[in-house]
NUMAR-291677 format. One record per residue (C-alpha): x, y, z; chain; residue in one letter. Coordinates in Angstrom, 2 decimals. Each point is the difference from the previous one (the first is absolute). Layout:
N
((X,Y,Z),A,A)
...
! end
This chain:
413
((5.82,-15.06,-3.83),A,M)
((0.12,1.26,-3.60),A,L)
((3.80,-0.06,-0.06),A,R)
((-0.03,-3.63,1.21),A,R)
((-2.53,-0.89,-2.68),A,S)
((2.09,1.64,-2.71),A,L)
((3.00,-1.96,1.19),A,R)
((-2.07,-3.18,-0.30),A,A)
((-0.84,0.86,-3.60),A,I)
((3.68,0.55,-0.71),A,H)
((0.91,-3.44,1.39),A,K)
((-1.58,-1.62,-3.06),A,N)
((2.04,2.16,-2.36),A,F)
((3.47,-1.33,-0.76),A,S)
((2.34,1.59,2.53),A,L)
((2.86,-0.14,-2.47),A,L)
((-2.05,1.62,-2.77),A,T)
((-1.39,2.73,2.22),A,R)
((3.33,0.80,1.63),A,T)
((1.71,0.14,-3.37),A,S)
((-2.58,2.42,-1.38),A,L)
((0.09,2.28,3.03),A,I)
((3.79,0.07,0.09),A,R)
((0.14,0.77,-3.70),A,Q)
((-2.43,2.90,0.35),A,M)
((1.56,1.28,3.23),A,S)
((3.69,-0.30,-0.93),A,N)
((1.12,3.47,-1.03),A,L)
((3.34,-1.37,-1.20),A,S)
((-1.78,-1.74,-2.88),A,T)
((-2.66,2.53,-0.93),A,R)
((-0.40,3.80,-0.07),A,P)
((-2.06,1.96,2.47),A,L)
((-3.35,1.12,-1.42),A,C)
((-0.07,3.69,0.97),A,M)
((-2.70,1.22,-2.37),A,I)
((-3.24,1.61,1.23),A,P)
((-1.57,-3.45,0.22),A,G)
((0.09,-2.94,-0.02),A,P)
((2.19,0.28,3.06),A,V)
((2.40,-2.19,1.91),A,E)
((-1.74,-2.40,2.39),A,M)
((1.02,-1.73,3.19),A,S)
((0.96,-3.67,-0.10),A,S)
((-3.06,-0.86,2.07),A,T)
((-2.28,1.71,-2.53),A,V)
((1.70,-1.93,-2.79),A,L)
((-0.50,-3.21,1.94),A,Q)
((-3.68,0.75,0.57),A,A)
((-0.34,0.53,-3.74),A,N)
((1.59,-3.39,-0.70),A,S)
((-2.60,-2.20,1.68),A,T)
((-1.33,-2.97,-1.95),A,P)
((-3.48,-0.05,-1.46),A,A)
((-2.54,0.91,2.69),A,T)
((-3.76,0.05,-0.37),A,A)
((-1.69,3.34,0.45),A,H)
((-2.32,-1.88,2.37),A,T)
((2.85,-1.17,2.25),A,D)
((-0.48,1.33,3.56),A,P)
((3.62,1.22,0.01),A,V)
((-0.64,2.14,-3.06),A,F)
((-3.37,1.21,1.28),A,V)
((1.73,1.26,3.15),A,E)
((2.80,1.63,-1.98),A,A)
((-2.43,1.78,-2.34),A,F)
((-2.14,1.24,2.88),A,G)
((3.07,1.38,1.74),A,E)
((1.12,1.80,-3.16),A,V)
((-3.34,1.78,-0.29),A,I)
((0.23,1.12,3.63),A,E)
((3.64,1.10,-0.18),A,M)
((-0.57,2.08,-3.12),A,L)
((-2.35,2.20,1.99),A,R)
((2.84,0.75,2.39),A,T)
((2.36,0.83,-2.88),A,V)
((-2.29,2.70,-1.44),A,V)
((-1.37,1.26,3.31),A,G)
((-3.66,-1.03,-0.04),A,T)
((-2.31,-1.86,2.31),A,T)
((-3.01,-0.14,-2.33),A,S)
((1.46,-0.08,-3.54),A,G)
((-0.57,-3.14,-2.04),A,Q)
((3.07,-1.62,-1.56),A,P)
((-0.34,-1.83,-3.32),A,F)
((2.89,-2.42,-0.56),A,V)
((-0.20,-1.34,-3.56),A,I)
((2.45,-1.73,-2.32),A,A)
((1.37,2.60,-2.40),A,G)
((2.38,2.92,-0.35),A,S)
((-0.24,3.45,1.53),A,G)
((-1.59,1.18,-3.24),A,T)
((-2.94,-2.29,0.68),A,L)
((-0.81,2.30,2.91),A,G)
((-0.73,2.75,-2.51),A,W)
((-2.54,-2.27,-1.69),A,D)
((-1.51,-0.99,3.34),A,Q)
((-0.51,3.63,0.93),A,T)
((-1.27,1.24,-3.35),A,A)
((-2.31,-2.95,-0.64),A,A)
((-1.65,0.10,3.41),A,N)
((-0.19,3.69,0.81),A,L)
((-0.46,1.83,-3.32),A,V)
((-3.04,0.00,-2.24),A,E)
((0.15,1.14,-3.61),A,A)
((0.07,3.78,-0.38),A,G)
((0.98,0.79,3.59),A,E)
((2.83,2.46,0.56),A,R)
((3.38,-1.08,1.38),A,V)
((2.85,2.38,0.84),A,L)
((3.42,-1.63,-0.42),A,V)
((3.02,1.72,1.54),A,L)
((2.72,-1.23,-2.33),A,S)
((3.66,0.28,0.98),A,N)
((1.39,-2.38,-2.61),A,G)
((-0.41,-3.22,-1.94),A,Y)
((-2.20,-1.77,2.52),A,F)
((-2.33,2.94,0.53),A,G)
((-0.62,-0.03,-3.74),A,E)
((-0.60,-3.75,0.08),A,G)
((-2.57,0.33,2.77),A,L)
((-1.78,2.69,-2.02),A,A)
((-0.06,-2.28,-3.05),A,D)
((-1.49,-2.78,2.12),A,C)
((-2.75,2.27,1.32),A,M)
((-0.85,1.02,-3.56),A,E)
((-0.17,-3.66,-1.05),A,A)
((-2.92,-0.41,2.44),A,Y)
((-1.82,3.04,-1.37),A,G)
((1.14,2.72,2.41),A,A)
((0.23,3.59,-1.18),A,Q)
((3.57,0.67,1.14),A,V)
((1.66,3.32,0.73),A,T)
((3.80,-0.34,0.19),A,R)
((1.68,2.56,2.22),A,L)
((3.63,-0.47,-0.99),A,R)
((3.20,1.14,1.69),A,A)
((3.33,0.59,-1.72),A,A)
((2.58,-2.80,0.44),A,P)
((1.33,0.15,3.55),A,G)
((-2.88,2.06,1.34),A,H)
((-3.47,-0.54,1.43),A,R)
((-3.18,2.03,-0.19),A,Q)
((-0.29,3.00,2.30),A,A)
((-2.88,-0.43,2.41),A,L)
((-1.47,3.25,-1.35),A,A)
((-0.24,-1.63,-3.45),A,E)
((-1.77,-3.00,1.47),A,V)
((-2.42,2.23,1.92),A,A)
((-0.81,1.94,-3.18),A,A)
((-0.70,-3.23,-1.88),A,A)
((-2.30,-1.19,2.79),A,L)
((-1.91,3.29,-0.12),A,R)
((-0.34,-0.17,-3.78),A,A)
((-1.75,-3.39,-0.17),A,H)
((-1.60,-2.68,2.14),A,K)
((2.12,-3.16,-0.15),A,Y)
((-0.93,-3.54,0.93),A,K)
((3.67,-0.81,0.69),A,I)
((3.30,1.82,0.48),A,V)
((3.09,-2.16,-0.50),A,T)
((3.52,0.70,1.21),A,I)
((3.17,-2.05,-0.37),A,S)
((1.67,0.04,3.39),A,Q)
((3.26,-0.79,-1.80),A,V)
((0.15,-0.09,-3.79),A,D)
((2.59,-2.70,-0.69),A,T)
((1.09,1.74,-3.20),A,S)
((1.26,3.11,1.81),A,T)
((0.25,-0.74,3.72),A,G)
((-2.19,3.03,0.72),A,V)
((-1.97,-0.18,3.24),A,L)
((-3.63,1.09,-0.20),A,G)
((-1.66,1.94,2.80),A,D)
((-2.71,-2.49,0.90),A,V)
((-0.92,1.64,3.29),A,Q)
((-0.26,3.46,-1.58),A,G)
((-2.12,-1.20,-2.89),A,V)
((-2.31,-1.99,2.27),A,A)
((-0.54,3.06,2.17),A,E)
((-0.92,2.07,-3.06),A,L)
((-2.48,-2.63,-1.15),A,V)
((-1.67,-0.01,3.42),A,R)
((-0.21,3.79,-0.13),A,E)
((-1.20,0.52,-3.56),A,H)
((-1.67,-3.27,-1.04),A,S)
((-0.61,-2.35,2.94),A,P)
((-1.92,-2.54,-2.10),A,D)
((2.99,-0.50,-2.31),A,T)
((2.05,-3.16,0.52),A,L)
((3.75,0.37,0.63),A,V)
((1.90,-2.76,-1.81),A,V)
((3.71,-0.46,0.70),A,V)
((2.29,-1.94,-2.31),A,D)
((2.38,-1.30,2.63),A,G)
((1.72,-2.73,-2.01),A,V)
((3.44,1.55,0.54),A,C)
((-0.85,1.52,3.37),A,A)
((-2.02,-2.28,2.27),A,T)
((2.09,-1.15,2.98),A,A)
((2.74,2.51,-0.85),A,A)
((-1.77,3.38,0.08),A,E)
((-2.16,1.17,2.87),A,R)
((-3.68,-0.60,-0.67),A,L)
((-2.77,0.23,2.55),A,Y)
((-3.07,-1.22,-1.87),A,F)
((-2.67,0.75,2.59),A,D)
((1.30,3.25,1.48),A,S)
((0.85,1.52,-3.40),A,W)
((-3.33,-0.97,-1.53),A,G)
((1.27,-2.26,-2.78),A,V)
((-2.56,-2.19,-1.79),A,D)
((2.12,-2.36,-2.09),A,V)
((3.65,-1.05,0.12),A,V)
((1.36,-2.00,-2.92),A,I)
((3.22,-1.92,0.52),A,T)
((1.80,-3.27,-0.79),A,A)
((2.06,-2.66,1.69),A,S)
((3.37,0.50,-1.70),A,Q)
((1.10,3.39,1.29),A,K)
((0.20,1.20,3.60),A,A)
((-2.32,-2.82,1.10),A,L)
((3.10,-2.11,-0.59),A,G)
((-1.25,-3.13,-1.76),A,S)
((-0.08,-1.39,-3.55),A,P)
((-2.09,1.50,-2.80),A,P)
((-3.43,-1.45,-0.56),A,G)
((-2.42,1.61,2.46),A,I)
((-2.17,3.02,-0.69),A,S)
((-0.94,1.63,3.30),A,V)
((-2.75,2.58,0.26),A,V)
((-1.46,1.39,3.22),A,V)
((-3.41,1.68,-0.31),A,A)
((-1.81,2.13,2.56),A,S)
((-3.56,-0.71,1.06),A,Q)
((-0.91,3.20,-1.84),A,K)
((1.42,-1.49,-3.20),A,A)
((-1.89,-3.24,0.55),A,L)
((-3.16,2.07,0.44),A,G)
((0.66,1.59,-3.40),A,V)
((0.32,-3.48,-1.45),A,L)
((-3.36,-1.01,1.46),A,E)
((-1.66,3.18,-1.29),A,A)
((0.99,-0.60,-3.65),A,R)
((-2.82,0.38,-2.51),A,T)
((1.79,-2.11,-2.63),A,T)
((1.63,-3.44,0.31),A,P)
((3.71,-0.25,0.71),A,V)
((1.48,-0.31,-3.53),A,P)
((2.46,-2.75,0.91),A,A)
((-0.02,-3.58,1.20),A,Y)
((3.31,-0.86,1.68),A,Y)
((0.47,3.32,1.83),A,V)
((-3.63,0.37,1.09),A,N)
((0.16,0.71,3.73),A,W)
((-3.52,-1.36,0.45),A,K)
((1.51,-3.39,-0.82),A,R)
((3.16,0.50,2.06),A,W)
((-1.44,1.59,3.14),A,L)
((-1.59,-3.25,1.28),A,P)
((3.33,-1.76,-0.64),A,I)
((1.98,2.52,2.04),A,M)
((-2.50,-0.03,2.86),A,K)
((-0.08,-3.78,0.04),A,S)
((3.77,-0.49,0.12),A,Y)
((0.32,2.65,2.69),A,E)
((-2.55,-2.00,2.01),A,A)
((2.25,-3.06,-0.65),A,R)
((-2.51,-1.68,-2.27),A,A)
((0.41,-1.08,-3.63),A,V)
((-2.04,1.58,-2.78),A,K)
((0.76,-0.24,-3.70),A,Y)
((-0.14,2.35,-2.96),A,F)
((3.43,-0.35,-1.61),A,A)
((3.10,-1.81,1.19),A,T)
((2.18,2.21,2.21),A,P)
((3.77,0.13,-0.54),A,C)
((0.82,-2.32,2.89),A,V)
((3.80,0.16,0.11),A,Q)
((0.08,3.77,-0.59),A,A)
((-2.39,0.46,2.93),A,I)
((2.18,-2.21,2.22),A,F)
((2.95,2.24,-0.94),A,A)
((-1.91,3.23,0.64),A,L)
((-1.18,-1.34,3.35),A,N)
((3.62,-0.64,0.99),A,T)
((1.17,3.43,-1.16),A,S)
((-2.77,1.82,1.86),A,L)
((0.77,-1.89,3.21),A,K)
((3.64,1.00,-0.32),A,E)
((-1.01,3.62,-0.61),A,M)
((-2.63,0.60,2.64),A,L)
((1.19,-1.11,3.48),A,P)
((0.39,3.63,1.11),A,A)
((-2.60,1.51,-2.35),A,G)
((0.59,2.23,-3.01),A,M)
((1.74,2.99,1.61),A,E)
((3.45,-1.66,0.18),A,P)
((-0.45,-1.18,-3.59),A,V)
((-0.73,3.51,-1.23),A,F)
((2.93,1.40,1.98),A,A)
((2.40,-2.59,-1.46),A,A)
((-1.02,0.91,-3.53),A,H)
((0.47,3.69,0.77),A,E)
((3.51,-0.59,1.33),A,R)
((0.98,-2.15,-2.96),A,T)
((-1.37,2.50,-2.51),A,A)
((1.97,2.80,1.66),A,A)
((3.14,-2.13,-0.36),A,Q)
((-0.67,-0.48,-3.72),A,V)
((-0.69,3.69,-0.58),A,R)
((3.22,0.90,1.79),A,A)
((1.87,-2.28,-2.40),A,A)
((-1.68,1.61,-3.00),A,V)
((1.13,3.41,1.25),A,A)
((3.53,-1.33,0.52),A,A)
((0.00,-1.17,-3.62),A,W)
((-0.80,3.55,-1.06),A,G)
((-3.29,-1.14,-1.52),A,L)
((-3.63,0.88,0.63),A,E)
((-3.12,-2.02,0.62),A,T)
((-2.82,0.15,-2.54),A,V)
((-2.19,1.14,2.89),A,A)
((0.66,3.72,-0.10),A,A)
((-0.16,0.77,3.73),A,E)
((0.89,-1.99,3.13),A,P)
((-3.64,-0.16,1.13),A,E)
((-0.91,-1.58,-3.34),A,L)
((2.44,-2.91,0.40),A,C)
((-1.34,-3.48,0.63),A,S)
((1.30,-2.15,2.83),A,N)
((-0.53,-3.18,-2.04),A,A)
((2.12,0.81,-3.06),A,M)
((2.15,2.71,-1.56),A,T)
((0.16,1.08,-3.63),A,A)
((3.25,1.78,-0.93),A,V)
((0.73,2.27,-2.98),A,W)
((3.16,-1.07,-1.81),A,L)
((2.75,2.34,-1.22),A,P)
((-0.29,1.22,-3.58),A,E)
((2.71,-2.36,-1.21),A,N)
((-1.48,-3.18,1.53),A,I)
((-3.14,-1.91,-0.93),A,Q)
((-1.77,-2.70,1.99),A,A)
((1.16,-2.59,-2.55),A,A)
((3.59,0.93,0.85),A,D)
((-0.42,-0.26,3.76),A,L)
((-2.27,-3.00,0.57),A,L)
((2.34,-2.70,-1.38),A,P)
((2.82,1.36,2.16),A,K)
((-2.23,-0.24,3.05),A,L)
((-0.97,-3.55,-0.98),A,K)
((3.69,-0.90,-0.29),A,A)
((0.36,1.13,3.62),A,R)
((-2.88,-2.15,1.18),A,G)
((-2.81,2.56,-0.06),A,I)
((-3.10,-0.02,-2.20),A,V)
((-1.38,3.53,-0.26),A,A)
((-2.71,1.41,-2.29),A,A)
((0.11,2.50,-2.81),A,G)
((-2.53,2.74,-0.51),A,G)
((-3.43,-0.49,-1.55),A,I)
((-1.26,3.55,-0.54),A,L)
((-0.64,0.59,-3.69),A,A)
((2.72,2.23,-1.43),A,G)
((2.10,-0.25,3.16),A,H)
((0.50,-3.74,0.47),A,A)
((3.71,-0.06,-0.90),A,H)
((0.77,3.03,2.15),A,R)
((-0.43,-1.47,3.47),A,Y)
((0.17,-3.19,2.05),A,F)
((-1.99,-1.33,2.93),A,R)
((1.01,-1.70,3.24),A,L)
((-2.33,-1.89,2.33),A,G)
((0.58,0.05,3.75),A,H)
((-3.13,-1.46,1.54),A,M)
((-0.92,-3.11,1.95),A,G)
((2.84,-1.86,1.69),A,I)
((2.55,2.17,-1.82),A,S)
((-1.22,2.81,2.28),A,A)
((-1.13,-1.81,3.11),A,T)
((2.76,-2.61,0.49),A,S)
((3.70,0.41,0.73),A,D)
((1.08,-1.93,-3.10),A,N)
((2.28,2.51,-1.73),A,G)
((-2.02,-0.07,-3.23),A,Y)
((-0.30,3.77,-0.31),A,V)
((3.67,0.57,0.84),A,E)
((0.98,-2.56,-2.65),A,T)
((-2.28,1.72,-2.52),A,M)
((1.41,3.46,0.68),A,L)
((3.60,-1.20,-0.17),A,K)
((-0.70,-1.69,-3.34),A,A)
((-1.70,3.12,-1.35),A,A)
((2.95,2.18,1.03),A,T)
((2.41,-2.31,-1.82),A,E)
((-2.23,-0.37,-3.07),A,A)
((-0.40,3.75,-0.36),A,L)
((3.75,0.39,0.28),A,D)
((0.53,-2.61,-2.71),A,E)
((-2.44,1.95,-2.18),A,C)
((2.22,3.07,0.45),A,G)
((-1.90,1.79,2.76),A,H)
((2.03,0.57,3.14),A,S)
((-1.83,0.33,3.29),A,A)
((-0.60,3.59,1.01),A,G)
((0.08,1.38,-3.54),A,R)
((-2.96,2.33,-0.32),A,S)
((-2.35,-0.58,-2.90),A,T)
((-3.27,1.65,-0.99),A,P)
((-3.20,-2.06,0.18),A,P)
((-1.20,-1.53,-3.24),A,R)
((-3.25,1.88,-0.56),A,L)
! end
């Protein structure tokens, strides 16, 4: 029914205009592949859903699409009772949502920082008055569980945050291990997962692992355009919100304003606080329906296979991942140390000339020493040849830079 309604909306949009736009964006002979760690490549049907003409947020077609998105997001993160918040904004807005609603001034927050985005999340918590302890790991590493346990014994924390994948390094956090420690040592503490570069690519089982908040965004493994901040909060987290002794120090991200909106749209009824991002939600709805016919297990397995293929190529190049051990490597992206004689600024234009947009590094003091490849969403789950094209281009670009495949080189530490 919803698909038929979306088609009806499209009928009023110039067929020539729409087809031209979709062909332009889909035609890989006229544009490079975007193989950064997000935004990611999208299917033509997602692009088409994003190209609908102006649609009221009160339109029954949109109300149905929004309600379905809320329901499907629960499946993606593995919860039956968690509450999704789907709000116009970037992934970073999820930090503000979490800090504003769940932290009161002076409360302690433990941030497990594995890179640039762990530091950003800590800064955000401090902006809302939290007393933040940063437990940092060296580039390419993550905190030992013994370190986390010691920190939990040393102080009582309102929140512990962990980046499931820090996009700056491609290091995979141990969400399950950390959540188990929190349950053992500090069961009242909330477990907050920054899953922006992980959700729908890395295994996450919200309910069974005891996660309280997952922060993510539409433009990575969820496979749709940028523009939607997605947060899923446990009932425990919502109880913390209700038990606040001070007002939520924010207007737009105040969950007390958004919760009635989410519940209403899920019940297929309109309620207004701020205008939702209609076209972006149509696109996310389409992407989730393409992702979920068989559930999340095949999606996780596809990302694991694709990541193994990328890591095998890195080894064949004689290079090393920034993630220092195989178990620390993300399945959504790979960061690769460059040889001593090559900088990211040398390599990236040569990749672009071969039709691949990759990303440089962003770690302070190390940014020029490595590059990053994204392999999530349809690049991992569809038989489209995107990853093979990316790896071939990288092999050729490295060779043009003077690094022959198989030549051993030390990591850039």
